[in-house]
C-alpha positions as CSV (number, residue, x, y, z in Angstrom):
1,M,-20.2,-10.7,-5.1
2,L,-17.5,-9.1,-2.9
3,S,-18.3,-5.7,-4.2
4,L,-16.9,-2.6,-2.3
5,T,-18.5,-0.1,-4.6
6,N,-18.5,3.4,-3.2
7,K,-17.0,2.3,0.1
8,T,-14.3,4.4,1.7
9,A,-11.4,2.2,2.6
10,I,-8.4,3.3,4.6
11,I,-5.4,1.0,4.4
12,T,-2.3,1.7,6.4
13,G,1.1,0.5,5.0
14,G,-0.4,0.3,1.6
15,G,2.7,1.2,-0.3
16,S,4.2,-2.2,-0.7
17,G,3.7,-5.9,0.0
18,I,0.5,-7.1,1.6
19,G,-0.8,-3.5,1.9
20,K,-0.3,-2.8,-1.8
21,A,-2.1,-6.0,-2.7
22,I,-5.0,-5.2,-0.5
23,S,-5.2,-1.6,-1.8
24,T,-5.1,-2.7,-5.4
25,L,-7.7,-5.4,-5.0
26,F,-10.1,-3.2,-2.9
27,A,-9.9,-0.5,-5.6
28,Q,-10.6,-3.1,-8.3
29,Q,-13.7,-4.0,-6.4
30,G,-14.9,-0.4,-6.4
31,A,-13.6,1.0,-3.1
32,D,-12.3,4.5,-2.9
33,V,-8.9,3.6,-1.4
34,Y,-6.9,5.9,0.9
35,I,-3.3,4.7,1.6
36,L,-1.6,5.9,4.9
37,D,2.1,5.3,4.8
38,M,5.5,6.8,5.3
39,D,6.8,5.5,2.0
40,E,6.1,8.2,-0.5
41,T,7.7,6.4,-3.4
42,G,6.1,3.1,-2.9
43,S,2.7,4.5,-2.1
44,G,2.9,6.9,-5.1
45,N,3.6,4.0,-7.4
46,T,0.7,2.0,-5.9
47,V,-1.7,4.9,-6.4
48,S,-0.4,5.4,-10.0
49,E,-1.0,1.8,-10.8
50,I,-4.5,1.8,-9.3
51,T,-5.6,5.0,-11.1
52,A,-4.0,3.9,-14.4
53,A,-6.4,1.0,-14.2
54,G,-9.3,3.4,-13.9
55,N,-9.9,2.9,-10.2
56,K,-9.7,5.3,-7.2
57,A,-6.8,5.7,-4.8
58,S,-5.1,8.5,-2.9
59,F,-2.0,8.7,-0.6
60,F,-1.5,10.5,2.6
61,K,1.9,10.5,4.2
62,C,1.2,9.6,7.8
63,N,3.2,8.2,10.8
64,V,0.6,5.9,12.5
65,A,2.6,6.1,15.7
66,R,1.7,9.8,16.0
67,Q,-1.9,10.3,17.0
68,D,-2.0,14.0,15.8
69,D,-0.9,12.8,12.3
70,V,-3.5,10.1,12.2
71,R,-6.3,12.4,13.5
72,S,-5.6,15.1,10.9
73,V,-5.6,12.6,8.0
74,I,-8.6,10.6,9.2
75,N,-10.7,13.8,9.7
76,S,-9.7,15.0,6.3
77,I,-10.8,11.8,4.6
78,A,-14.0,11.5,6.6
79,E,-15.0,15.1,5.8
80,K,-14.3,14.6,2.1
81,R,-16.2,11.3,1.9
82,G,-18.9,11.8,4.5
83,G,-17.7,8.8,6.5
84,I,-15.4,5.8,6.6
85,G,-16.6,2.3,5.8
86,I,-13.4,0.2,6.0
87,L,-10.2,0.4,8.0
88,V,-7.4,-2.1,7.4
89,N,-4.6,-1.8,10.0
90,N,-1.8,-3.3,8.0
91,A,1.2,-1.1,8.8
92,G,3.8,-2.9,10.9
93,I,7.5,-3.5,11.4
94,A,9.5,-6.6,12.3
95,H,12.4,-7.2,14.7
96,V,14.8,-10.0,15.3
97,G,15.7,-10.6,19.0
98,Q,15.0,-12.4,22.2
99,A,13.9,-10.8,25.5
100,D,17.5,-10.3,26.7
101,T,18.8,-9.1,23.3
102,T,16.1,-6.6,22.5
103,S,17.2,-3.1,23.3
104,E,14.8,-0.7,25.0
105,E,15.0,1.6,22.0
106,D,14.0,-1.2,19.6
107,F,11.2,-2.4,22.0
108,D,9.7,1.1,22.1
109,R,10.0,1.5,18.3
110,I,8.2,-1.7,17.5
111,I,5.5,-1.1,20.1
112,A,4.9,2.4,18.8
113,V,4.1,1.3,15.3
114,N,2.6,-2.2,15.8
115,I,0.5,-1.5,18.9
116,K,0.1,2.2,19.3
117,G,-0.3,2.7,15.5
118,V,-3.2,0.3,15.5
119,Y,-4.7,2.0,18.6
120,N,-4.3,5.5,17.0
121,C,-6.2,4.4,13.9
122,L,-8.9,2.7,15.9
123,H,-9.2,5.8,18.1
124,E,-9.7,8.1,15.2
125,V,-11.8,6.0,12.8
126,I,-14.3,4.4,15.1
127,P,-16.2,7.7,15.9
128,H,-16.7,8.2,12.2
129,M,-18.0,4.6,11.8
130,K,-20.5,4.8,14.6
131,Q,-22.9,6.7,12.4
132,N,-23.4,4.0,9.7
133,G,-21.4,1.0,10.8
134,G,-18.2,-0.3,9.2
135,V,-15.6,-3.0,9.1
136,I,-12.2,-3.1,10.7
137,L,-9.5,-5.6,9.8
138,N,-6.3,-5.9,11.7
139,M,-3.1,-7.6,10.5
140,A,-1.9,-10.0,13.2
141,S,0.5,-12.9,12.6
142,I,0.9,-16.6,13.4
143,A,3.5,-15.3,15.8
144,S,0.5,-14.5,18.1
145,L,-0.5,-18.1,18.0
146,V,2.7,-20.1,18.2
147,G,6.3,-19.6,19.4
148,I,8.6,-18.3,16.8
149,P,12.4,-18.1,17.6
150,D,14.0,-14.6,17.9
151,R,10.8,-12.6,17.5
152,F,10.2,-11.5,21.1
153,V,8.8,-8.0,20.7
154,Y,7.2,-8.6,17.3
155,T,5.3,-11.6,18.8
156,A,4.2,-9.4,21.8
157,T,2.8,-6.8,19.4
158,K,0.9,-9.2,17.3
159,G,-0.6,-10.8,20.4
160,A,-1.8,-7.3,21.4
161,V,-3.3,-6.9,17.9
162,N,-5.2,-10.1,18.3
163,A,-6.5,-9.1,21.8
164,M,-7.4,-5.6,20.6
165,T,-9.5,-7.2,17.8
166,L,-11.6,-9.1,20.3
167,S,-12.1,-6.0,22.5
168,V,-13.2,-3.8,19.6
169,A,-15.5,-6.5,18.2
170,K,-17.2,-6.8,21.6
171,D,-17.4,-3.1,22.4
172,Y,-18.9,-2.0,19.0
173,L,-21.4,-4.7,18.2
174,K,-24.2,-2.2,19.0
175,D,-22.7,0.2,16.5
176,N,-22.8,-2.3,13.6
177,I,-19.0,-2.3,13.5
178,R,-17.3,-5.6,12.7
179,C,-13.7,-6.3,13.6
180,N,-11.6,-9.3,12.7
181,C,-7.9,-10.0,12.1
182,I,-5.8,-12.1,9.8
183,S,-2.7,-14.0,10.9
184,P,-0.4,-14.8,8.0
185,A,2.6,-17.0,8.0
186,R,5.5,-15.9,5.9
187,V,4.5,-13.9,2.8
188,H,6.9,-13.2,0.0
189,T,7.2,-9.4,-0.2
190,P,10.0,-7.0,-0.9
191,F,10.2,-6.6,2.9
192,V,11.1,-10.3,3.3
193,D,13.8,-10.0,0.6
194,G,15.3,-7.0,2.4
195,F,15.0,-8.7,5.8
196,I,16.9,-11.8,4.5
197,S,19.6,-9.6,2.9
198,K,20.1,-7.6,6.0
199,N,20.2,-10.4,8.5
200,Y,21.7,-13.2,6.5
201,P,24.2,-11.7,4.1
202,G,25.7,-14.2,1.7
203,K,23.1,-16.8,2.6
204,E,20.1,-15.3,0.9
205,A,19.1,-18.2,-1.3
206,E,19.6,-20.7,1.6
207,M,17.5,-18.7,4.0
208,F,14.8,-18.0,1.5
209,D,14.5,-21.8,0.9
210,K,14.6,-22.5,4.6
211,L,11.9,-20.0,5.5
212,S,9.7,-21.1,2.6
213,K,9.8,-24.7,3.8
214,T,8.7,-23.8,7.3
215,Q,5.2,-23.7,5.8
216,P,4.1,-27.3,5.3
217,I,2.6,-26.3,2.0
218,G,6.2,-25.7,0.9
219,R,6.3,-22.0,0.0
220,M,5.5,-18.6,1.3
221,A,2.2,-17.0,0.6
222,K,1.7,-14.5,-2.2
223,P,0.4,-11.0,-1.1
224,S,-2.6,-11.4,-3.4
225,E,-3.6,-14.5,-1.4
226,I,-3.8,-12.4,1.8
227,A,-5.6,-9.7,-0.1
228,F,-8.4,-12.0,-1.2
229,L,-9.1,-13.1,2.4
230,A,-9.1,-9.4,3.4
231,L,-11.6,-8.6,0.7
232,Y,-14.0,-11.3,1.9
233,L,-13.8,-10.2,5.5
234,C,-14.4,-6.6,4.6
235,S,-17.3,-7.3,2.2
236,D,-21.0,-7.6,3.0
237,E,-20.8,-11.3,2.3
238,A,-18.9,-11.6,5.6
239,S,-21.6,-9.7,7.6
240,F,-22.0,-12.5,10.1
241,I,-18.3,-12.6,11.0
242,T,-16.8,-10.6,13.9
243,G,-14.3,-11.1,16.6
244,C,-12.4,-13.8,14.7
245,D,-8.7,-14.4,13.8
246,Y,-8.0,-16.1,10.5
247,P,-4.7,-17.9,10.2
248,I,-3.6,-18.0,6.5
249,D,-0.4,-20.0,6.9
250,G,0.0,-22.9,4.5
251,G,-0.6,-25.3,7.4
252,F,2.0,-23.7,9.7
253,V,0.0,-23.7,12.9
254,K,-1.9,-27.0,12.7
255,L,0.4,-29.2,10.6
256,N,3.9,-28.3,11.8
257,N,4.5,-31.4,14.1
């Protein structure tokens, strides 16, 4: 069950947090994992941990916002492996700000990674998937489903990811390509710890507790919990699922009254 044996899996942003958890789990389940990330140290550590456990993983330094970078890496992987079976568009960056406090520079930067980065990977991977089918999983957010304060451009990008998921799922049914997305609530990652330290200095413990309790279940998710959902959606056991968004949110969307 949930085997990914001999499948080629490309995971963007696999050097830490959710991406690292997905990369590690997919490799454990037999996938040949290729991590695309700008974080050489984190990605190198992830690859070392995976290979030390006897599984397969490689790292390519790649800026997903640059189509030439993505094309070069994807073509190299596809040529080596004879195709691509799984793409997980996980790379993304966050931003705090409202419409009138978000600078044009920040707006363009978040859009470039969170929207164009997903587009670039879709644009380059889908032609390789058309031959034998495949699975695409995009990382959206509950921000695309509900209003979250001070997350204007981040919310906009995740709404776009959700919409792109539907479009891709519809367009490539005939090619046996499935496309879904996951919408996590807050997940406890090193990114979250750094985000709190940067934006709420001196109030780290207070803010961590506050953010944890915004999930009705009373805590943030673990990266591994997101990874297990990703594994199911990318496995053959989920072969009847496409065009769907899966909130994994500790009750945030439905139970926060």
